[in-house]
C-alpha positions in Angstrom: -21.4 11.7 -13.6 -20.1 8.2 -13.4 -21.3 6.2 -10.4 -18.2 5.8 -8.3 -17.5 3.8 -5.1 -15.4 5.2 -2.3 -14.1 3.6 0.9 -13.7 5.8 4.0 -11.8 4.5 6.9 -12.2 6.2 10.3 -13.8 5.8 13.7 -17.5 5.9 14.6 -18.3 8.3 17.4 -21.9 7.4 17.9 -22.8 10.9 19.2 -20.9 14.0 18.3 -21.2 14.7 14.5 -17.7 13.8 13.4 -15.7 11.1 11.6 -18.0 8.4 10.0 -21.3 9.9 11.1 -20.3 13.0 9.1 -18.4 11.3 6.2 -21.1 8.7 5.3 -24.0 11.2 4.8 -22.0 13.8 3.1 -20.3 11.5 0.6 -23.6 9.8 -0.1 -25.2 13.1 -0.7 -22.5 13.8 -3.3 -23.7 10.8 -5.3 -21.0 8.4 -4.3 -21.5 4.8 -3.3 -19.9 5.1 0.2 -18.5 2.1 1.9 -17.1 2.3 5.4 -14.5 0.6 7.5 -14.8 1.6 11.2 -11.4 1.8 13.0 -13.1 2.0 16.4 -16.5 2.6 18.0 -16.9 5.3 20.7 -20.1 6.2 22.5 -19.2 9.9 21.9 -16.2 11.8 20.6 -13.5 12.7 23.1 -13.8 16.5 23.0 -15.6 17.5 26.1 -17.5 14.3 26.9 -16.5 12.3 30.0 -16.7 8.6 30.6 -17.1 7.7 26.9 -16.8 4.0 25.9 -14.2 2.9 23.3 -14.0 -0.3 21.3 -10.9 -0.8 19.2 -11.6 -2.6 15.9 -8.0 -2.9 14.7 -8.0 -6.7 14.8 -11.2 -6.8 12.6 -9.7 -4.9 9.8 -7.6 -7.6 8.0 -10.4 -10.1 7.9 -12.8 -7.5 6.4 -10.2 -6.6 3.7 -9.6 -10.2 2.9 -13.3 -10.8 2.4 -13.6 -7.8 0.1 -10.6 -9.1 -1.9 -12.1 -12.5 -2.2 -15.3 -10.9 -3.6 -13.4 -8.8 -6.1 -14.6 -5.6 -4.5 -12.6 -2.5 -5.6 -12.8 1.2 -4.8 -12.3 4.3 -6.9 -10.8 6.0 -3.9 -9.7 5.2 -0.4 -10.2 8.1 2.0 -8.8 7.8 5.5 -9.5 10.1 8.5 -8.9 9.6 12.2 -6.8 6.5 12.8 -6.1 5.3 16.3 -2.7 3.5 16.0 0.3 2.8 13.8 -1.1 -0.6 13.1 -4.2 0.9 11.6 -2.0 3.2 9.4 -0.2 0.1 8.0 -3.6 -1.6 7.3 -4.8 1.5 5.4 -1.7 1.4 3.2 -2.3 -2.3 2.6 -6.0 -1.9 1.8 -5.2 0.9 -0.7 -2.6 -1.2 -2.4 -4.8 -4.3 -2.7 -8.3 -2.8 -3.2 -8.0 0.5 -5.1 -9.1 0.1 -8.6 -6.7 1.0 -11.5 -6.3 4.7 -11.3 -7.9 4.8 -7.9 -7.0 7.6 -5.5 -5.5 7.6 -2.0 -6.8 10.5 0.0 -5.5 11.1 3.5 -6.7 13.5 6.2 -3.9 13.1 8.9 -6.3 14.0 11.7 -3.8 14.0 14.5 -3.2 17.5 15.7 -4.3 21.1 15.8 -3.4 24.4 17.5 0.2 23.4 17.8 -0.5 20.2 19.7 -1.1 16.5 19.0 -4.4 15.1 20.0 -4.6 13.1 23.2 -3.2 9.6 22.8 -0.8 10.4 19.9 3.0 10.7 20.2 6.0 11.2 17.9 6.0 7.5 16.9 2.5 8.0 15.5 3.6 11.0 13.6 6.4 9.0 12.0 4.0 6.2 11.0 1.6 8.8 9.6 4.4 10.1 7.4 4.6 6.8 5.5 0.9 7.1 4.7 0.7 10.8 3.9 3.7 10.8 1.6 2.5 7.9 -0.5 -1.0 9.4 -1.0 -2.3 11.2 -4.0 -4.1 13.9 -2.0 -3.6 15.0 1.6 -5.6 17.4 3.7 -3.5 18.6 6.6 -4.0 21.6 8.8 -1.0 23.8 9.5 -0.1 22.0 12.8 -0.2 18.6 11.0 1.9 19.9 8.1 4.5 21.3 10.6 4.7 17.9 12.4 5.0 16.0 9.2 7.9 18.1 8.0 9.7 19.1 11.3 8.8 22.7 10.7 8.4 25.1 13.7 4.8 25.8 14.4 3.8 29.5 14.4 0.5 31.1 15.3 1.5 34.2 13.3 3.0 33.8 9.8 3.2 35.2 6.3 2.9 33.8 2.8 6.6 33.0 2.8 6.2 30.7 5.8 3.3 28.9 4.1 5.2 28.6 0.9 8.1 27.1 2.7 5.8 24.7 4.5 4.3 23.5 1.2 7.8 23.1 -0.3 8.8 21.0 2.6 5.7 18.8 2.1 6.6 18.4 -1.6 10.2 17.6 -0.9 9.1 14.8 1.5 6.9 13.3 -1.3 3.5 15.0 -1.1 1.8 15.3 -4.5 -1.3 17.4 -4.0 -1.9 19.3 -0.8 -5.1 20.8 0.5 -3.8 23.0 3.4 -6.6 24.1 5.7 -6.9 26.9 8.3 -4.6 29.3 6.4 -5.1 32.8 7.6 -3.3 35.9 6.2 -5.6 38.5 7.8 -7.6 39.0 11.0 -11.2 37.8 10.7 -10.5 35.6 7.7 -9.1 32.1 7.0 -9.0 29.9 4.0 -7.7 26.9 2.2 -4.6 26.7 0.0 -4.5 24.1 -2.8 -1.1 23.1 -4.0 -1.3 20.8 -7.1 2.3 19.8 -8.0 3.6 23.3 -7.2 0.6 25.2 -8.8 -1.0 27.1 -5.9 -4.5 28.6 -5.4 -5.9 30.2 -2.3 -9.5 30.6 -1.3 -10.2 33.0 1.5 -13.5 33.1 3.5 -14.8 34.5 6.8 -13.4 33.1 10.0 -15.8 32.3 12.8 -14.1 32.9 16.0 -15.6 30.0 18.0 -14.2 26.7 17.0 -16.5 23.7 16.6 -16.0 19.9 16.8 -16.1 18.0 13.6 -15.7 20.8 11.1 -12.4 19.4 9.8 -14.3 16.1 9.0 -17.1 18.1 7.3 -14.6 20.0 5.2 -12.6 16.9 4.2 -15.7 14.9 3.3 -17.4 17.7 1.4 -14.1 18.3 -0.5 -13.7 14.6 -1.4 -17.4 14.4 -2.5 -17.0 17.4 -4.8 -13.7 16.3 -6.2 -14.7 12.8 -6.9 -17.5 14.3 -9.0 -14.9 15.6 -11.4 -14.6 19.2 -10.2 -11.3 21.0 -10.2 -9.5 20.9 -6.9 -9.9 24.6 -6.1 -13.6 24.5 -6.9 -14.0 21.5 -4.6 -12.2 23.3 -1.9 -14.4 26.4 -2.3 -17.6 24.3 -2.1 -16.3 22.4 1.0 -15.3 25.7 2.7 -18.6 27.4 2.0 -20.5 24.4 3.1 -18.5 24.2 6.4 -19.1 27.9 7.2 -22.8 27.5 6.4 -23.0 24.6 8.9 -21.2 26.6 11.6 -23.5 29.6 11.0 -26.5 27.3 11.3 -25.4 26.1 14.7 -24.6 29.4 16.3 -27.1 30.6 18.8 -27.7 27.1 20.2 -25.5 26.8 23.3 -26.8 23.3 23.9 -25.3 22.1 20.7 -21.7 22.5 21.7 -20.4 19.1 20.6 -20.7 19.6 16.8 -22.5 21.4 14.1 -25.8 20.9 12.4 -24.4 19.8 9.1 -27.5 17.7 8.2 -29.6 20.9 7.8 -27.1 22.2 5.3 -27.1 19.1 3.1 -29.7 20.4 0.6 -27.4 23.5 0.2 -24.4 21.3 -0.4 -26.2 19.3 -3.0 -27.2 22.6 -4.8 -23.6 23.7 -4.6 -22.6 20.5 -6.4 -25.3 21.1 -9.1 -26.9 17.7 -8.5 
């Protein structure tokens, strides 16, 4: 496998097993040189903790990008996750244009909503700004809520295959190239991921674990990107990422004190074996 360099842009939640504290080790374990650009630093993530600290790093981003450009640094892929503002979205677009190598990929996890609602701090203006990033990317990884918001589709908790096909067609009409749609459930007790590569669709179903966990979307996205950048087909990468995410959740069940994330670190040897490294 060629030694590739990837840039991931998202926040650092110092405690909480999400965003960059998940992306950096998983991408590194997949064999990629992983460079990071923190969008903010938080003492913890915002899901369940109180009184957390927050340091916005938006104003630091242009200078970092300018330095990289002056050094001739390029990236085989730019992978963005949670972004805190429309300004940051614009900077990600600029960095991708300036610093992606020839043939380099733009990979976007919109990371702004779930369960029919935007995350705290986001509004419709942010959704509109995110559209410009999502629909210029090579690969996007929305959940159903995010896909609905990006296309103006009514969100439903219960749906059928026709609804999902319509949602994917709306994403394609808006400019999406390759869509990795997560959290797609067609039967009780199961969920899955649907890969749509320029209209060619494949679905991978796996067991649904009832209790949700913080950070699992970041784990899936990072594991998918790591597998895919190693040259694996998209559906195979999605299977690996889904299986690894489920394994991480299972490894955390039974520990009520570990409510803020999942023990993904203990599953890294299994992830590496899944990749055949």
